[in-house]
C-alpha positions in Angstrom: 107.7 141.6 35.7 105.4 139.8 38.1 104.6 141.7 41.3 102.7 140.2 44.3 100.1 142.5 45.7 99.4 141.9 49.4 96.4 143.6 50.9 95.9 144.8 54.5 93.5 142.0 55.4 96.0 139.4 54.1 98.8 140.9 56.2 96.8 140.5 59.3 96.4 136.8 58.6 100.0 136.1 57.6 102.1 137.7 60.4 101.5 137.5 64.2 102.8 140.1 66.7 105.3 137.6 68.0 106.5 137.1 64.4 106.8 140.8 64.0 108.8 141.2 67.2 111.2 138.5 66.1 111.6 140.3 62.7 112.4 143.6 64.5 115.1 141.8 66.6 116.7 140.5 63.4 116.6 143.9 61.8 118.0 145.9 64.7 120.7 143.3 65.3 121.9 143.8 61.7 121.6 147.5 61.9 123.8 147.7 65.1 126.3 145.3 63.5 126.8 147.6 60.5 125.2 145.1 58.1 122.6 147.6 56.8 122.5 150.2 54.1 119.9 152.8 55.1 120.0 156.4 53.7 118.5 159.1 55.8 114.8 159.2 55.0 113.6 162.0 52.7 110.6 164.1 53.7 108.4 165.9 51.2 106.2 168.3 53.0 103.2 170.3 51.7 100.4 172.3 53.2 98.3 169.3 53.7 100.8 166.8 55.1 104.1 165.0 54.7 105.3 162.1 52.6 108.3 160.1 53.7 110.6 158.0 51.5 112.5 155.3 53.3 114.8 152.8 51.5 117.0 150.1 53.1 118.9 146.9 52.5 119.6 144.3 55.2 122.8 142.8 54.0 123.0 139.7 56.2 119.6 138.5 55.1 119.7 139.9 51.6 116.4 141.9 52.0 115.9 145.1 50.0 113.0 147.5 49.7 111.5 150.9 50.3 108.5 152.5 51.9 106.6 155.6 50.8 104.2 156.7 53.5 102.1 159.9 53.8 100.5 161.5 56.8 97.7 163.8 56.0 95.6 164.7 59.1 92.9 166.3 56.9 92.0 163.0 55.4 89.8 162.1 58.4 87.3 164.7 57.2 87.3 163.1 53.8 86.6 159.7 55.2 90.2 158.5 54.3 93.0 157.2 56.5 95.3 159.8 57.8 98.3 157.5 57.3 98.6 155.6 54.0 101.3 154.3 51.7 103.0 151.2 50.2 106.0 149.1 50.8 107.9 147.8 47.7 110.0 144.7 48.1 112.9 144.3 45.6 114.8 141.2 44.7 118.3 141.6 46.1 120.0 139.8 43.2 118.2 141.2 40.2 116.7 144.4 41.4 113.3 143.4 40.0 110.2 144.4 42.1 108.8 141.4 44.0 105.9 142.7 46.0 103.7 145.7 46.8 101.9 145.8 50.1 99.8 148.2 52.2 102.1 150.2 54.4 99.5 151.5 56.8 99.0 148.2 58.6 102.6 147.3 58.3 103.7 150.6 59.8 101.5 150.2 62.8 102.6 146.6 63.1 106.4 147.2 62.9 106.2 150.3 65.1 104.3 148.3 67.8 106.7 145.4 67.4 109.7 147.6 68.0 108.0 148.8 71.2 107.2 145.3 72.1 110.8 144.3 71.6 112.0 147.3 73.6 109.6 146.4 76.4 110.9 142.8 76.4 114.4 144.0 76.8 113.9 147.0 79.1 110.8 146.7 81.3 110.4 144.7 84.4 109.3 141.1 83.7 106.5 141.4 86.3 105.0 144.6 84.7 101.2 144.4 85.0 99.7 147.9 84.7 99.9 149.7 81.3 99.0 153.3 80.7 98.5 154.3 77.0 98.3 157.9 75.8 96.6 158.1 72.4 93.8 156.0 71.0 94.4 156.2 67.2 95.4 153.5 64.8 98.7 152.6 66.5 97.3 152.3 70.0 95.6 148.8 69.7 98.8 147.4 68.1 101.0 148.9 70.9 98.8 147.3 73.5 98.9 144.0 71.7 102.7 144.2 71.5 103.2 145.0 75.2 100.7 142.2 76.2 102.7 139.8 74.0 105.8 140.2 76.2 104.5 141.2 79.6 101.7 139.8 81.9 99.5 142.9 81.6 96.4 142.8 83.8 95.2 146.5 83.6 95.2 148.9 80.7 94.4 152.6 81.2 93.8 154.7 78.0 94.0 158.4 77.7 92.9 160.4 74.6 92.4 164.1 73.9 88.6 164.0 73.6 88.0 160.8 75.7 85.6 159.1 73.3 88.2 157.3 71.3 89.8 156.1 74.6 86.5 154.7 75.7 86.0 152.9 72.4 89.5 151.4 72.6 89.1 150.3 76.2 85.8 148.7 75.5 87.3 146.7 72.6 90.0 145.1 74.7 89.4 141.5 75.8 91.1 139.5 78.6 92.2 142.5 80.5 90.8 145.1 82.9 90.6 148.2 80.6 89.2 151.6 81.1 89.4 155.2 79.8 91.1 157.7 82.1 90.6 161.4 81.7 93.3 162.6 84.1 96.9 162.0 82.9 98.2 161.9 86.5 95.8 159.2 87.5 96.7 157.2 84.4 100.4 157.0 85.2 99.9 156.6 89.0 101.1 153.1 89.7 101.6 152.2 86.1 104.5 149.9 85.4 104.7 150.7 81.6 103.7 154.0 80.0 103.2 154.2 76.3 102.7 157.3 74.2 101.5 157.2 70.6 100.3 160.7 69.9 101.2 163.6 67.6 101.4 166.0 70.6 103.9 168.8 70.5 104.0 169.0 74.3 104.5 166.3 77.0 101.3 164.3 77.6 101.9 163.6 81.3 104.0 164.9 84.2 106.8 162.5 84.8 108.4 164.2 87.9 106.8 161.7 90.3 107.3 158.4 88.4 108.7 155.8 90.7 112.0 154.0 90.0 111.5 151.0 87.8 108.9 152.6 85.5 109.4 151.9 81.8 108.3 154.7 79.3 107.9 154.2 75.6 107.3 157.0 73.0 106.4 156.0 69.5 104.1 158.8 68.3 106.0 162.1 67.9 108.5 161.9 65.0 109.7 165.4 64.3 112.2 167.7 66.2 109.5 170.2 67.3 107.2 167.5 68.7 107.6 165.7 72.1 105.3 163.4 74.1 107.7 162.8 76.9 109.1 165.5 79.1 112.7 166.3 79.9 112.1 165.3 83.6 111.9 161.7 82.3 114.9 161.9 80.0 117.1 163.2 82.8 116.3 160.2 85.0 116.2 157.5 82.4 118.3 155.1 80.6 117.6 156.2 77.1 117.5 153.6 74.3 116.7 154.3 70.7 116.4 152.4 67.3 119.3 154.3 65.8 121.2 157.2 67.3 121.6 159.4 64.2 117.9 159.4 63.4 116.9 159.9 67.0 119.1 162.9 67.4 117.8 164.4 64.2 114.1 163.7 64.5 113.1 162.9 68.1 111.9 166.1 69.8 111.7 164.2 73.0 115.5 164.2 72.9 116.3 167.2 70.7 114.4 169.6 72.9 116.0 168.7 76.3 119.4 168.6 74.6 118.8 172.1 73.2 117.6 173.3 76.6 120.8 172.0 78.2 119.2 169.4 80.5 121.2 166.6 78.9 123.7 166.0 76.2 123.6 163.8 73.2 125.4 161.2 75.3 122.1 160.7 77.1 121.5 157.9 74.6 122.9 154.9 76.3 122.3 152.2 73.7 120.4 151.3 70.6 118.1 148.2 70.5 120.5 146.2 68.3 123.3 146.6 70.8 121.1 145.0 73.4 119.8 142.3 71.0 123.4 141.4 70.1 124.5 141.3 73.7 126.8 144.3 73.4 124.7 146.3 76.0 122.8 145.0 79.0 119.0 144.6 79.3 117.0 146.5 81.9 117.6 149.9 83.4 121.4 149.5 83.7 121.3 151.2 87.1 119.1 154.2 86.1 115.9 155.1 87.8 113.7 154.8 84.7 114.0 153.3 81.2 112.9 155.3 78.2 112.6 153.9 74.6 112.2 156.5 71.9 111.1 155.4 68.5 111.0 157.5 65.3 110.9 154.6 62.9 113.6 153.3 60.5 113.5 151.8 57.0 115.1 148.6 58.2 111.9 147.9 60.2 109.8 148.3 57.0 112.0 146.0 54.9 112.2 143.4 57.7 108.5 143.2 58.2 107.9 143.4 54.4 110.3 140.5 53.9 108.5 138.4 56.6 105.1 139.0 54.9 106.5 138.2 51.5 108.0 134.9 52.7 104.7 133.8 54.2 102.7 135.0 51.3 104.8 133.0 48.8 104.6 129.9 51.1 100.9 130.1 51.4 100.0 131.4 48.0 98.5 134.6 49.4 98.2 137.9 47.6 97.6 138.5 43.9 100.4 138.2 41.4 100.0 140.6 38.5 102.2 141.4 35.5 103.3 145.0 35.1 
């Protein structure tokens, strides 16, 4: 068997954010149309972290693969990335392994691309002020994705300690960027609010958000975690990647449902329904729009397939016999 190994650096040179957003649109369109096989992801938890196993097959495009990703917060103290893993692409006709690629960069890329797609479908086209909560590995990609679809002129970054927010803000080019310590000041006047944290409690007070604000949550991914408060969920048109996964894993929705603030019917649409024209774009008459992401295996397979196609065309990566 020959397997193509694609490194993190090569991924960055092969696929642009616009390419990734288009790949997410294809993936979610197939998912909503019932053309995907995607078992519920398996979580293997230990005292130090969690490993997630996520297989999928996109039937319409014949793409098959799986991701194994681990999140170990203690790795920072070891000088290692807290998120690491691999994506394995598999030939849909023979079942032979085709490629192995770094999942860390692809996870950040596909997560941000989904948020970019959602912003393209749900936020106001004239959105210019972006507030970002979290300054870790996903934050720069999320900013890139939002800037790819909206004319952002100002970026406000909030982080727990503040130093990472200052570093991120100073690294951004072509936009007025600054670190903000006060969450209230960060969201005041913001058109788009993005949260990419592992917080277990809401990172800002959403009671005073004006109508037309778009909120995106891509950080919290377990039912006891939530970045976005119930006051946002109650007022918003809620859109998710896939209903079953969101109702099982998204604390931003699970908690207000448990508290009786909303019911499971609060989810108005999934992204694929909007991509396919089965649901409208925008707020659909609600005050706010809220996109909640927990990640799906179809995203990993779709972005992996995009990387593999370009790597094969350009001769990138290293082919090894196993």
